[in-house]
BALOBA-1460 file (C-alpha; in Angstrom, 3 decimals):
// residues 405
<rec num="1" residu="m" x="-27.219" y="30.046" z="45.880"/>
<rec num="2" residu="f" x="-27.461" y="26.340" z="45.096"/>
<rec num="3" residu="t" x="-28.902" y="27.125" z="41.656"/>
<rec num="4" residu="l" x="-26.071" y="29.584" z="40.982"/>
<rec num="5" residu="i" x="-23.443" y="26.949" z="41.871"/>
<rec num="6" residu="k" x="-25.090" y="24.438" z="39.515"/>
<rec num="7" residu="k" x="-25.074" y="27.009" z="36.708"/>
<rec num="8" residu="l" x="-21.393" y="27.805" z="37.301"/>
<rec num="9" residu="r" x="-20.552" y="24.090" z="37.247"/>
<rec num="10" residu="a" x="-22.492" y="23.679" z="34.018"/>
<rec num="11" residu="v" x="-20.622" y="26.589" z="32.407"/>
<rec num="12" residu="t" x="-17.281" y="25.170" z="33.597"/>
<rec num="13" residu="l" x="-18.064" y="21.707" z="32.236"/>
<rec num="14" residu="l" x="-19.249" y="23.173" z="28.954"/>
<rec num="15" residu="a" x="-16.007" y="25.110" z="28.621"/>
<rec num="16" residu="l" x="-14.014" y="21.980" z="29.433"/>
<rec num="17" residu="f" x="-15.828" y="19.871" z="26.847"/>
<rec num="18" residu="s" x="-15.451" y="22.643" z="24.269"/>
<rec num="19" residu="t" x="-11.706" y="22.731" z="24.903"/>
<rec num="20" residu="c" x="-11.469" y="18.956" z="24.535"/>
<rec num="21" residu="a" x="-13.438" y="19.095" z="21.309"/>
<rec num="22" residu="l" x="-11.071" y="21.712" z="19.892"/>
<rec num="23" residu="a" x="-7.951" y="19.863" z="21.020"/>
<rec num="24" residu="q" x="-6.497" y="17.580" z="18.383"/>
<rec num="25" residu="t" x="-4.674" y="14.303" z="18.814"/>
<rec num="26" residu="p" x="-0.971" y="14.952" z="18.163"/>
<rec num="27" residu="v" x="-0.067" y="14.082" z="14.595"/>
<rec num="28" residu="y" x="2.810" y="11.871" z="15.781"/>
<rec num="29" residu="l" x="0.270" y="9.512" z="17.390"/>
<rec num="30" residu="d" x="-1.802" y="9.222" z="14.213"/>
<rec num="31" residu="e" x="-0.590" y="6.192" z="12.275"/>
<rec num="32" residu="t" x="-2.578" y="7.237" z="9.216"/>
<rec num="33" residu="k" x="-0.210" y="10.192" z="8.753"/>
<rec num="34" residu="p" x="3.078" y="9.853" z="6.840"/>
<rec num="35" residu="i" x="6.029" y="9.067" z="9.109"/>
<rec num="36" residu="e" x="7.922" y="12.205" z="8.113"/>
<rec num="37" residu="e" x="4.960" y="14.380" z="9.148"/>
<rec num="38" residu="r" x="4.744" y="12.535" z="12.461"/>
<rec num="39" residu="i" x="8.469" y="13.027" z="13.034"/>
<rec num="40" residu="e" x="8.247" y="16.795" z="12.572"/>
<rec num="41" residu="d" x="5.247" y="17.029" z="14.889"/>
<rec num="42" residu="a" x="6.969" y="15.078" z="17.663"/>
<rec num="43" residu="l" x="10.204" y="17.028" z="17.188"/>
<rec num="44" residu="s" x="8.368" y="20.360" z="17.521"/>
<rec num="45" residu="r" x="7.031" y="19.328" z="20.952"/>
<rec num="46" residu="m" x="10.395" y="18.317" z="22.428"/>
<rec num="47" residu="t" x="12.645" y="20.428" z="24.628"/>
<rec num="48" residu="l" x="16.333" y="20.794" z="23.875"/>
<rec num="49" residu="e" x="17.136" y="18.644" z="26.918"/>
<rec num="50" residu="e" x="14.822" y="15.869" z="25.712"/>
<rec num="51" residu="k" x="16.409" y="15.905" z="22.275"/>
<rec num="52" residu="v" x="19.940" y="15.569" z="23.622"/>
<rec num="53" residu="a" x="18.894" y="12.812" z="26.030"/>
<rec num="54" residu="m" x="17.745" y="10.669" z="23.110"/>
<rec num="55" residu="c" x="21.228" y="10.822" z="21.581"/>
<rec num="56" residu="h" x="23.017" y="8.838" z="24.280"/>
<rec num="57" residu="a" x="22.585" y="5.838" z="26.546"/>
<rec num="58" residu="q" x="20.811" y="5.805" z="29.895"/>
<rec num="59" residu="s" x="22.038" y="2.309" z="30.820"/>
<rec num="60" residu="k" x="24.358" y="-0.322" z="29.437"/>
<rec num="61" residu="f" x="21.935" y="-1.277" z="26.651"/>
<rec num="62" residu="s" x="19.145" y="1.318" z="26.553"/>
<rec num="63" residu="s" x="18.569" y="4.957" z="25.654"/>
<rec num="64" residu="p" x="15.797" y="7.313" z="26.807"/>
<rec num="65" residu="g" x="12.507" y="8.051" z="25.148"/>
<rec num="66" residu="v" x="10.331" y="11.030" z="26.051"/>
<rec num="67" residu="p" x="7.868" y="9.871" z="28.746"/>
<rec num="68" residu="r" x="6.068" y="13.223" z="28.698"/>
<rec num="69" residu="l" x="5.103" y="12.621" z="25.066"/>
<rec num="70" residu="g" x="4.623" y="8.869" z="25.283"/>
<rec num="71" residu="i" x="7.712" y="8.111" z="23.175"/>
<rec num="72" residu="p" x="9.238" y="4.835" z="24.447"/>
<rec num="73" residu="e" x="12.832" y="4.017" z="25.330"/>
<rec num="74" residu="n" x="15.098" y="2.160" z="22.906"/>
<rec num="75" residu="w" x="16.378" y="-1.233" z="24.045"/>
<rec num="76" residu="t" x="19.222" y="-2.937" z="22.211"/>
<rec num="77" residu="t" x="20.434" y="-6.516" z="22.463"/>
<rec num="78" residu="d" x="23.385" y="-8.487" z="21.146"/>
<rec num="79" residu="g" x="23.107" y="-10.724" z="18.415"/>
<rec num="80" residu="p" x="23.907" y="-11.732" z="15.980"/>
<rec num="81" residu="h" x="23.518" y="-15.379" z="17.094"/>
<rec num="82" residu="g" x="21.044" y="-15.127" z="19.945"/>
<rec num="83" residu="i" x="19.370" y="-12.681" z="22.314"/>
<rec num="84" residu="r" x="21.755" y="-11.699" z="25.089"/>
<rec num="85" residu="p" x="20.808" y="-12.475" z="28.702"/>
<rec num="86" residu="e" x="19.724" y="-9.428" z="30.668"/>
<rec num="87" residu="v" x="22.580" y="-7.502" z="32.282"/>
<rec num="88" residu="l" x="22.742" y="-5.129" z="35.219"/>
<rec num="89" residu="w" x="21.802" y="-1.512" z="34.557"/>
<rec num="90" residu="d" x="25.348" y="-0.104" z="34.591"/>
<rec num="91" residu="e" x="27.523" y="-3.190" z="34.159"/>
<rec num="92" residu="w" x="28.332" y="-6.053" z="31.816"/>
<rec num="93" residu="d" x="27.535" y="-8.612" z="34.522"/>
<rec num="94" residu="q" x="24.437" y="-10.680" z="33.961"/>
<rec num="95" residu="a" x="21.352" y="-9.821" z="35.981"/>
<rec num="96" residu="a" x="20.815" y="-13.498" z="36.892"/>
<rec num="97" residu="w" x="17.321" y="-13.767" z="35.497"/>
<rec num="98" residu="t" x="15.939" y="-17.290" z="35.248"/>
<rec num="99" residu="n" x="13.701" y="-16.788" z="32.212"/>
<rec num="100" residu="d" x="16.064" y="-15.333" z="29.609"/>
<rec num="101" residu="s" x="17.759" y="-18.434" z="28.185"/>
<rec num="102" residu="c" x="17.546" y="-18.092" z="24.413"/>
<rec num="103" residu="i" x="18.041" y="-20.297" z="21.390"/>
<rec num="104" residu="a" x="21.739" y="-20.475" z="20.414"/>
<rec num="105" residu="f" x="21.635" y="-20.040" z="16.653"/>
<rec num="106" residu="p" x="24.553" y="-21.178" z="14.457"/>
<rec num="107" residu="a" x="27.379" y="-18.748" z="13.753"/>
<rec num="108" residu="l" x="26.960" y="-16.511" z="10.722"/>
<rec num="109" residu="t" x="29.910" y="-18.298" z="9.139"/>
<rec num="110" residu="c" x="27.735" y="-21.397" z="9.123"/>
<rec num="111" residu="l" x="24.781" y="-19.445" z="7.741"/>
<rec num="112" residu="a" x="26.882" y="-18.091" z="4.866"/>
<rec num="113" residu="a" x="28.132" y="-21.600" z="4.125"/>
<rec num="114" residu="s" x="24.551" y="-22.642" z="3.383"/>
<rec num="115" residu="w" x="24.542" y="-20.379" z="0.288"/>
<rec num="116" residu="s" x="20.793" y="-20.119" z="0.849"/>
<rec num="117" residu="p" x="18.894" y="-16.806" z="1.031"/>
<rec num="118" residu="e" x="15.844" y="-18.796" z="2.172"/>
<rec num="119" residu="v" x="17.763" y="-20.120" z="5.171"/>
<rec num="120" residu="s" x="19.017" y="-16.606" z="5.919"/>
<rec num="121" residu="l" x="15.424" y="-15.328" z="5.932"/>
<rec num="122" residu="l" x="14.478" y="-18.106" z="8.380"/>
<rec num="123" residu="y" x="17.406" y="-17.098" z="10.591"/>
<rec num="124" residu="g" x="16.420" y="-13.415" z="10.615"/>
<rec num="125" residu="k" x="12.748" y="-14.154" z="11.181"/>
<rec num="126" residu="s" x="13.456" y="-16.498" z="14.092"/>
<rec num="127" residu="i" x="15.959" y="-14.306" z="15.927"/>
<rec num="128" residu="g" x="13.764" y="-11.262" z="15.255"/>
<rec num="129" residu="e" x="10.837" y="-13.013" z="16.932"/>
<rec num="130" residu="e" x="12.999" y="-13.707" z="19.980"/>
<rec num="131" residu="a" x="14.168" y="-10.093" z="20.180"/>
<rec num="132" residu="r" x="10.604" y="-8.812" z="19.859"/>
<rec num="133" residu="y" x="9.324" y="-11.125" z="22.588"/>
<rec num="134" residu="r" x="12.007" y="-9.782" z="24.934"/>
<rec num="135" residu="n" x="10.868" y="-6.236" z="24.032"/>
<rec num="136" residu="k" x="14.083" y="-5.222" z="22.282"/>
<rec num="137" residu="n" x="13.763" y="-2.904" z="19.317"/>
<rec num="138" residu="i" x="17.371" y="-2.955" z="18.055"/>
<rec num="139" residu="l" x="19.171" y="-6.241" z="17.353"/>
<rec num="140" residu="l" x="22.935" y="-5.623" z="17.243"/>
<rec num="141" residu="g" x="23.573" y="-7.683" z="14.138"/>
<rec num="142" residu="p" x="24.191" y="-9.090" z="11.619"/>
<rec num="143" residu="g" x="27.914" y="-8.666" z="11.138"/>
<rec num="144" residu="v" x="29.218" y="-8.464" z="7.574"/>
<rec num="145" residu="n" x="32.866" y="-7.468" z="7.864"/>
<rec num="146" residu="i" x="35.040" y="-9.340" z="5.388"/>
<rec num="147" residu="y" x="37.563" y="-11.966" z="6.500"/>
<rec num="148" residu="r" x="40.960" y="-10.379" z="5.879"/>
<rec num="149" residu="t" x="42.954" y="-12.733" z="8.096"/>
<rec num="150" residu="p" x="42.074" y="-16.105" z="9.660"/>
<rec num="151" residu="l" x="43.437" y="-14.743" z="12.942"/>
<rec num="152" residu="n" x="40.557" y="-12.281" z="13.393"/>
<rec num="153" residu="g" x="38.822" y="-13.427" z="16.547"/>
<rec num="154" residu="r" x="35.381" y="-12.337" z="15.325"/>
<rec num="155" residu="n" x="35.393" y="-13.994" z="11.915"/>
<rec num="156" residu="f" x="32.863" y="-16.540" z="13.129"/>
<rec num="157" residu="e" x="30.177" y="-13.859" z="13.518"/>
<rec num="158" residu="y" x="30.612" y="-12.469" z="10.005"/>
<rec num="159" residu="m" x="29.385" y="-13.846" z="6.683"/>
<rec num="160" residu="g" x="32.631" y="-14.964" z="5.104"/>
<rec num="161" residu="e" x="35.381" y="-13.639" z="2.866"/>
<rec num="162" residu="d" x="33.378" y="-13.196" z="-0.336"/>
<rec num="163" residu="p" x="31.736" y="-9.759" z="-0.779"/>
<rec num="164" residu="y" x="29.092" y="-11.021" z="-3.192"/>
<rec num="165" residu="l" x="28.030" y="-13.969" z="-1.026"/>
<rec num="166" residu="a" x="27.817" y="-11.742" z="2.065"/>
<rec num="167" residu="s" x="25.752" y="-9.166" z="0.160"/>
<rec num="168" residu="r" x="23.271" y="-11.849" z="-0.941"/>
<rec num="169" residu="m" x="22.961" y="-13.413" z="2.517"/>
<rec num="170" residu="v" x="22.606" y="-10.226" z="4.562"/>
<rec num="171" residu="v" x="19.498" y="-8.903" z="2.788"/>
<rec num="172" residu="p" x="17.017" y="-11.644" z="3.819"/>
<rec num="173" residu="y" x="18.462" y="-11.728" z="7.353"/>
<rec num="174" residu="v" x="17.721" y="-7.999" z="7.733"/>
<rec num="175" residu="q" x="14.263" y="-8.359" z="6.214"/>
<rec num="176" residu="g" x="13.416" y="-11.291" z="8.489"/>
<rec num="177" residu="v" x="14.444" y="-9.416" z="11.632"/>
<rec num="178" residu="q" x="12.614" y="-6.212" z="10.701"/>
<rec num="179" residu="a" x="9.386" y="-8.020" z="9.826"/>
<rec num="180" residu="n" x="9.030" y="-8.286" z="13.617"/>
<rec num="181" residu="g" x="9.265" y="-4.536" z="14.213"/>
<rec num="182" residu="v" x="12.870" y="-4.905" z="15.386"/>
<rec num="183" residu="a" x="15.662" y="-2.926" z="13.717"/>
<rec num="184" residu="a" x="18.598" y="-4.910" z="12.395"/>
<rec num="185" residu="c" x="21.804" y="-3.021" z="13.263"/>
<rec num="186" residu="v" x="24.314" y="-4.057" z="10.589"/>
<rec num="187" residu="k" x="27.885" y="-3.958" z="11.870"/>
<rec num="188" residu="h" x="30.707" y="-2.936" z="12.077"/>
<rec num="189" residu="f" x="30.825" y="-0.120" z="9.540"/>
<rec num="190" residu="a" x="33.486" y="-0.330" z="8.255"/>
<rec num="191" residu="l" x="36.868" y="-2.067" z="7.849"/>
<rec num="192" residu="n" x="36.693" y="-3.729" z="11.274"/>
<rec num="193" residu="n" x="38.631" y="-6.782" z="10.115"/>
<rec num="194" residu="q" x="41.002" y="-7.493" z="13.003"/>
<rec num="195" residu="e" x="40.832" y="-7.758" z="16.782"/>
<rec num="196" residu="i" x="44.436" y="-6.814" z="17.569"/>
<rec num="197" residu="a" x="44.601" y="-3.045" z="18.169"/>
<rec num="198" residu="r" x="41.051" y="-2.668" z="16.911"/>
<rec num="199" residu="h" x="40.559" y="0.458" z="19.068"/>
<rec num="200" residu="t" x="43.604" y="2.223" z="17.663"/>
<rec num="201" residu="v" x="44.398" y="0.917" z="14.161"/>
<rec num="202" residu="d" x="44.059" y="3.365" z="11.263"/>
<rec num="203" residu="v" x="43.018" y="1.357" z="8.206"/>
<rec num="204" residu="r" x="44.282" y="2.596" z="4.833"/>
<rec num="205" residu="v" x="42.727" y="1.195" z="1.650"/>
<rec num="206" residu="d" x="42.049" y="2.925" z="-1.658"/>
<rec num="207" residu="d" x="38.509" y="3.553" z="-2.886"/>
<rec num="208" residu="r" x="38.475" y="0.699" z="-5.375"/>
<rec num="209" residu="v" x="39.347" y="-1.848" z="-2.688"/>
<rec num="210" residu="l" x="36.855" y="-0.225" z="-0.308"/>
<rec num="211" residu="y" x="33.987" y="-0.372" z="-2.782"/>
<rec num="212" residu="e" x="34.746" y="-3.773" z="-4.316"/>
<rec num="213" residu="i" x="35.577" y="-5.752" z="-1.172"/>
<rec num="214" residu="y" x="34.571" y="-4.074" z="2.076"/>
<rec num="215" residu="l" x="31.355" y="-2.174" z="1.259"/>
<rec num="216" residu="p" x="29.119" y="-4.407" z="-0.944"/>
<rec num="217" residu="a" x="27.430" y="-6.232" z="1.962"/>
<rec num="218" residu="f" x="26.726" y="-2.982" z="3.824"/>
<rec num="219" residu="k" x="25.386" y="-1.375" z="0.659"/>
<rec num="220" residu="a" x="23.069" y="-4.321" z="-0.002"/>
<rec num="221" residu="a" x="21.833" y="-4.243" z="3.606"/>
<rec num="222" residu="v" x="20.965" y="-0.550" z="3.262"/>
<rec num="223" residu="q" x="19.618" y="-0.313" z="-0.268"/>
<rec num="224" residu="e" x="18.024" y="-3.764" z="-0.699"/>
<rec num="225" residu="g" x="17.389" y="-4.856" z="2.872"/>
<rec num="226" residu="q" x="16.313" y="-1.345" z="3.950"/>
<rec num="227" residu="a" x="18.176" y="-1.720" z="7.246"/>
<rec num="228" residu="w" x="16.923" y="0.621" z="9.959"/>
<rec num="229" residu="s" x="20.226" y="0.972" z="11.806"/>
<rec num="230" residu="i" x="23.988" y="0.700" z="11.300"/>
<rec num="231" residu="m" x="26.723" y="0.307" z="13.925"/>
<rec num="232" residu="g" x="30.011" y="2.153" z="13.542"/>
<rec num="233" residu="a" x="33.347" y="0.396" z="14.055"/>
<rec num="234" residu="y" x="36.079" y="0.932" z="16.658"/>
<rec num="235" residu="n" x="38.935" y="1.484" z="14.229"/>
<rec num="236" residu="r" x="39.848" y="4.587" z="12.279"/>
<rec num="237" residu="y" x="39.655" y="5.044" z="8.534"/>
<rec num="238" residu="k" x="41.789" y="7.710" z="6.862"/>
<rec num="239" residu="g" x="42.592" y="9.162" z="10.269"/>
<rec num="240" residu="e" x="39.010" y="9.526" z="11.551"/>
<rec num="241" residu="w" x="37.245" y="7.176" z="13.958"/>
<rec num="242" residu="c" x="34.601" y="5.131" z="12.135"/>
<rec num="243" residu="c" x="31.862" y="5.983" z="14.644"/>
<rec num="244" residu="h" x="32.128" y="9.622" z="13.561"/>
<rec num="245" residu="n" x="33.702" y="9.474" z="10.127"/>
<rec num="246" residu="q" x="32.702" y="12.100" z="7.564"/>
<rec num="247" residu="y" x="33.547" y="10.006" z="4.509"/>
<rec num="248" residu="l" x="31.927" y="6.751" z="5.663"/>
<rec num="249" residu="l" x="28.854" y="8.047" z="7.469"/>
<rec num="250" residu="n" x="27.955" y="11.260" z="5.655"/>
<rec num="251" residu="d" x="29.438" y="11.019" z="2.154"/>
<rec num="252" residu="i" x="28.796" y="7.325" z="1.521"/>
<rec num="253" residu="l" x="26.091" y="6.107" z="3.917"/>
<rec num="254" residu="r" x="23.832" y="9.171" z="3.989"/>
<rec num="255" residu="d" x="24.488" y="10.990" z="0.713"/>
<rec num="256" residu="e" x="25.416" y="8.202" z="-1.680"/>
<rec num="257" residu="w" x="23.276" y="5.357" z="-0.337"/>
<rec num="258" residu="q" x="20.452" y="7.557" z="1.025"/>
<rec num="259" residu="f" x="20.373" y="5.740" z="4.371"/>
<rec num="260" residu="d" x="17.544" y="7.131" z="6.549"/>
<rec num="261" residu="g" x="18.060" y="5.025" z="9.655"/>
<rec num="262" residu="v" x="20.018" y="5.424" z="12.889"/>
<rec num="263" residu="v" x="23.794" y="5.235" z="13.221"/>
<rec num="264" residu="v" x="24.684" y="3.636" z="16.561"/>
<rec num="265" residu="s" x="28.165" y="3.673" z="18.044"/>
<rec num="266" residu="d" x="29.893" y="0.491" z="19.034"/>
<rec num="267" residu="w" x="30.176" y="0.323" z="22.821"/>
<rec num="268" residu="g" x="33.025" y="2.656" z="23.655"/>
<rec num="269" residu="g" x="33.608" y="3.647" z="20.034"/>
<rec num="270" residu="v" x="33.015" y="7.405" z="20.488"/>
<rec num="271" residu="n" x="36.036" y="9.620" z="21.042"/>
<rec num="272" residu="d" x="35.110" y="13.241" z="20.388"/>
<rec num="273" residu="t" x="32.082" y="15.504" z="20.881"/>
<rec num="274" residu="r" x="32.458" y="17.781" z="17.872"/>
<rec num="275" residu="q" x="33.162" y="14.981" z="15.414"/>
<rec num="276" residu="s" x="30.163" y="13.094" z="16.836"/>
<rec num="277" residu="i" x="27.967" y="16.141" z="16.275"/>
<rec num="278" residu="y" x="28.884" y="16.747" z="12.648"/>
<rec num="279" residu="n" x="30.126" y="13.418" z="11.258"/>
<rec num="280" residu="g" x="27.018" y="11.247" z="11.128"/>
<rec num="281" residu="l" x="26.598" y="9.595" z="14.540"/>
<rec num="282" residu="d" x="23.105" y="9.541" z="16.078"/>
<rec num="283" residu="m" x="23.298" y="7.463" z="19.286"/>
<rec num="284" residu="e" x="26.229" y="6.964" z="21.665"/>
<rec num="285" residu="f" x="26.510" y="3.794" z="23.758"/>
<rec num="286" residu="g" x="28.980" y="2.283" z="26.199"/>
<rec num="287" residu="t" x="31.513" y="5.101" z="26.342"/>
<rec num="288" residu="w" x="32.738" y="3.883" z="29.755"/>
<rec num="289" residu="t" x="32.733" y="0.258" z="30.784"/>
<rec num="290" residu="d" x="30.474" y="0.440" z="33.831"/>
<rec num="291" residu="g" x="28.665" y="3.718" z="33.148"/>
<rec num="292" residu="l" x="29.634" y="5.136" z="36.545"/>
<rec num="293" residu="s" x="33.407" y="5.518" z="36.205"/>
<rec num="294" residu="e" x="33.461" y="9.269" z="35.622"/>
<rec num="295" residu="g" x="32.825" y="10.155" z="39.268"/>
<rec num="296" residu="i" x="29.438" y="11.803" z="38.836"/>
<rec num="297" residu="s" x="26.025" y="10.635" z="39.960"/>
<rec num="298" residu="n" x="24.953" y="9.739" z="36.448"/>
<rec num="299" residu="a" x="27.928" y="9.228" z="34.141"/>
<rec num="300" residu="y" x="25.657" y="8.943" z="31.103"/>
<rec num="301" residu="d" x="25.128" y="12.701" z="31.327"/>
<rec num="302" residu="n" x="28.868" y="13.076" z="30.772"/>
<rec num="303" residu="y" x="28.949" y="11.165" z="27.480"/>
<rec num="304" residu="y" x="30.277" y="13.012" z="24.454"/>
<rec num="305" residu="l" x="26.748" y="13.492" z="23.092"/>
<rec num="306" residu="a" x="25.252" y="14.359" z="26.510"/>
<rec num="307" residu="n" x="26.059" y="17.454" z="28.601"/>
<rec num="308" residu="p" x="29.035" y="18.509" z="26.439"/>
<rec num="309" residu="f" x="26.682" y="18.514" z="23.442"/>
<rec num="310" residu="l" x="23.941" y="20.311" z="25.388"/>
<rec num="311" residu="e" x="26.316" y="23.053" z="26.528"/>
<rec num="312" residu="l" x="27.408" y="23.751" z="22.953"/>
<rec num="313" residu="l" x="23.773" y="23.984" z="21.883"/>
<rec num="314" residu="r" x="22.799" y="26.287" z="24.744"/>
<rec num="315" residu="s" x="25.704" y="28.613" z="24.011"/>
<rec num="316" residu="g" x="24.721" y="28.839" z="20.352"/>
<rec num="317" residu="e" x="28.112" y="27.526" z="19.281"/>
<rec num="318" residu="v" x="26.291" y="24.570" z="17.709"/>
<rec num="319" residu="k" x="22.984" y="25.146" z="15.944"/>
<rec num="320" residu="e" x="19.891" y="23.265" z="17.096"/>
<rec num="321" residu="e" x="19.484" y="21.845" z="13.602"/>
<rec num="322" residu="e" x="22.394" y="19.504" z="14.357"/>
<rec num="323" residu="v" x="20.583" y="17.745" z="17.203"/>
<rec num="324" residu="d" x="17.363" y="17.803" z="15.180"/>
<rec num="325" residu="k" x="19.045" y="15.768" z="12.431"/>
<rec num="326" residu="k" x="19.896" y="13.058" z="14.921"/>
<rec num="327" residu="v" x="16.535" y="13.053" z="16.670"/>
<rec num="328" residu="r" x="14.691" y="12.775" z="13.356"/>
<rec num="329" residu="n" x="16.529" y="9.530" z="12.694"/>
<rec num="330" residu="i" x="15.849" y="8.248" z="16.208"/>
<rec num="331" residu="l" x="12.141" y="9.126" z="15.969"/>
<rec num="332" residu="r" x="11.958" y="7.400" z="12.587"/>
<rec num="333" residu="l" x="13.316" y="4.293" z="14.317"/>
<rec num="334" residu="a" x="10.660" y="4.598" z="17.030"/>
<rec num="335" residu="f" x="7.803" y="4.878" z="14.527"/>
<rec num="336" residu="r" x="9.117" y="1.787" z="12.735"/>
<rec num="337" residu="t" x="9.468" y="-0.254" z="15.934"/>
<rec num="338" residu="t" x="8.205" y="0.656" z="19.407"/>
<rec num="339" residu="m" x="5.439" y="3.006" z="18.215"/>
<rec num="340" residu="d" x="4.114" y="0.697" z="15.511"/>
<rec num="341" residu="t" x="0.870" y="-0.689" z="16.951"/>
<rec num="342" residu="k" x="0.885" y="-3.435" z="14.314"/>
<rec num="343" residu="r" x="4.124" y="-5.040" z="15.547"/>
<rec num="344" residu="p" x="3.785" y="-8.790" z="16.039"/>
<rec num="345" residu="w" x="4.305" y="-10.077" z="19.578"/>
<rec num="346" residu="g" x="7.176" y="-12.449" z="18.838"/>
<rec num="347" residu="s" x="8.023" y="-15.730" z="20.551"/>
<rec num="348" residu="f" x="10.945" y="-17.008" z="22.578"/>
<rec num="349" residu="g" x="12.790" y="-20.269" z="23.138"/>
<rec num="350" residu="t" x="10.218" y="-22.263" z="21.204"/>
<rec num="351" residu="e" x="10.502" y="-25.679" z="19.602"/>
<rec num="352" residu="e" x="9.963" y="-23.974" z="16.253"/>
<rec num="353" residu="h" x="13.038" y="-21.824" z="16.807"/>
<rec num="354" residu="a" x="15.101" y="-24.797" z="17.982"/>
<rec num="355" residu="l" x="14.178" y="-26.658" z="14.809"/>
<rec num="356" residu="a" x="15.022" y="-23.572" z="12.744"/>
<rec num="357" residu="a" x="18.471" y="-23.425" z="14.371"/>
<rec num="358" residu="r" x="19.027" y="-27.107" z="13.612"/>
<rec num="359" residu="k" x="17.965" y="-26.660" z="9.997"/>
<rec num="360" residu="i" x="20.356" y="-23.713" z="9.583"/>
<rec num="361" residu="a" x="23.195" y="-25.797" z="11.043"/>
<rec num="362" residu="q" x="22.400" y="-28.725" z="8.778"/>
<rec num="363" residu="e" x="22.326" y="-26.511" z="5.697"/>
<rec num="364" residu="g" x="25.636" y="-24.906" z="6.621"/>
<rec num="365" residu="i" x="27.601" y="-28.057" z="7.419"/>
<rec num="366" residu="v" x="30.390" y="-28.705" z="4.930"/>
<rec num="367" residu="l" x="31.493" y="-32.335" z="4.591"/>
<rec num="368" residu="l" x="34.986" y="-33.191" z="3.368"/>
<rec num="369" residu="q" x="35.780" y="-36.392" z="1.519"/>
<rec num="370" residu="n" x="39.161" y="-37.803" z="2.418"/>
<rec num="371" residu="n" x="40.027" y="-38.903" z="-1.101"/>
<rec num="372" residu="n" x="43.478" y="-40.526" z="-1.347"/>
<rec num="373" residu="n" x="44.054" y="-39.755" z="2.346"/>
<rec num="374" residu="v" x="44.645" y="-36.041" z="1.655"/>
<rec num="375" residu="l" x="43.457" y="-35.212" z="5.169"/>
<rec num="376" residu="p" x="45.856" y="-36.181" z="7.966"/>
<rec num="377" residu="i" x="43.404" y="-38.735" z="9.324"/>
<rec num="378" residu="d" x="43.196" y="-42.384" z="8.390"/>
<rec num="379" residu="v" x="39.488" y="-42.962" z="8.788"/>
<rec num="380" residu="n" x="39.870" y="-46.722" z="8.473"/>
<rec num="381" residu="n" x="42.259" y="-47.109" z="11.400"/>
<rec num="382" residu="t" x="41.489" y="-44.100" z="13.609"/>
<rec num="383" residu="k" x="39.638" y="-45.013" z="16.803"/>
<rec num="384" residu="k" x="39.911" y="-41.803" z="18.818"/>
<rec num="385" residu="i" x="40.632" y="-38.140" z="18.156"/>
<rec num="386" residu="a" x="42.170" y="-35.923" z="20.849"/>
<rec num="387" residu="v" x="40.530" y="-32.536" z="21.434"/>
<rec num="388" residu="v" x="42.836" y="-30.074" z="23.204"/>
<rec num="389" residu="g" x="42.067" y="-26.638" z="24.618"/>
<rec num="390" residu="e" x="38.936" y="-24.834" z="25.795"/>
<rec num="391" residu="n" x="36.611" y="-26.953" z="23.665"/>
<rec num="392" residu="a" x="37.908" y="-30.031" z="25.452"/>
<rec num="393" residu="i" x="36.818" y="-28.889" z="28.904"/>
<rec num="394" residu="k" x="33.627" y="-26.919" z="28.359"/>
<rec num="395" residu="m" x="30.957" y="-26.469" z="25.748"/>
<rec num="396" residu="m" x="31.478" y="-23.350" z="23.620"/>
<rec num="397" residu="t" x="28.413" y="-23.186" z="21.435"/>
<rec num="398" residu="v" x="28.788" y="-19.768" z="19.871"/>
<rec num="399" residu="g" x="32.366" y="-18.577" z="20.107"/>
<rec num="400" residu="g" x="33.702" y="-15.767" z="22.275"/>
<rec num="401" residu="g" x="33.146" y="-12.088" z="22.912"/>
<rec num="402" residu="v" x="29.630" y="-10.706" z="22.961"/>
<rec num="403" residu="a" x="28.348" y="-13.588" z="20.849"/>
<rec num="404" residu="r" x="28.897" y="-16.150" z="23.617"/>
<rec num="405" residu="r" x="26.816" y="-14.314" z="26.222"/>
């Protein structure tokens, strides 16, 4: 009897080893294979539910991977001037970590004023290293919207009013960030040039103005910088919201420029399920402020590209190829970032980065000569200068909005 048991065990083990020998490592894990082949292999192993889950947020700043297949989550972070402190899972409030104080890099206005692609590359490399160290794989920047009015509250985080200068400065920034295995997410595409009524305004410009003034920096970021992600804007263009805009995202970005990266919504920039499905959006973030305001246990499942999308797919009203298009782009992002075993480790809050920030500031400083007392200051007799307002009572190093966090 004992001999029989040993023989049965031997046969079982032999069968097990034979099965293991026949089993092949999934192609998507084999970095020697072309990325497009790896994408198709991973996609073929995913359930419909897993595909849809990858198309929307799971927290304020992250989206799901596929744990069953070893595909990691995506973690975003504001830029473009520094890595945002960690926030609570469902809220904008900071998580009160004590080890997430980053280098405050100069505003992109200052960077553009340097007129130096070399300095822009240093900027991108340095902030990309900080994002990588904090395990973020999408940096929400740089911003390249054109200054249309000096009253735009976010001008400071864009690269100026000249389309050519912005297009020359954005390329090395993107390349520097992505050298760290972190996707630069160029924003806000497009025509996001004012803060007043930015969620409702419908921008009307003709194609010549669009192509000559408002698109050159985005085009350079995509075609020369090879940007891995783009963020849609809040506003509308020709009646359609920019985060799901057929003309901007499909006709221009995908078809004309051959963009193969991920289109990310601005936080709260999605407004319709069907337009999101067909008009070029891949990942939906921040649809409700705290992520729990829709009265269900997990409000993320109620996003436009979550359960409403899944129900349309299950019913056959929307073909599965539509979600596959989005997931291909998201998987391509993963293979370029989180699933690239050759990613550098990055560094954070270092002296090297502090010196880089100082160099960028020095290169971007513009000095004015007060020839013939043109400026309203008599430098020979002035002893004191009054500073009035917020800057007089507290230090504001990097402006307002998301860039000050």
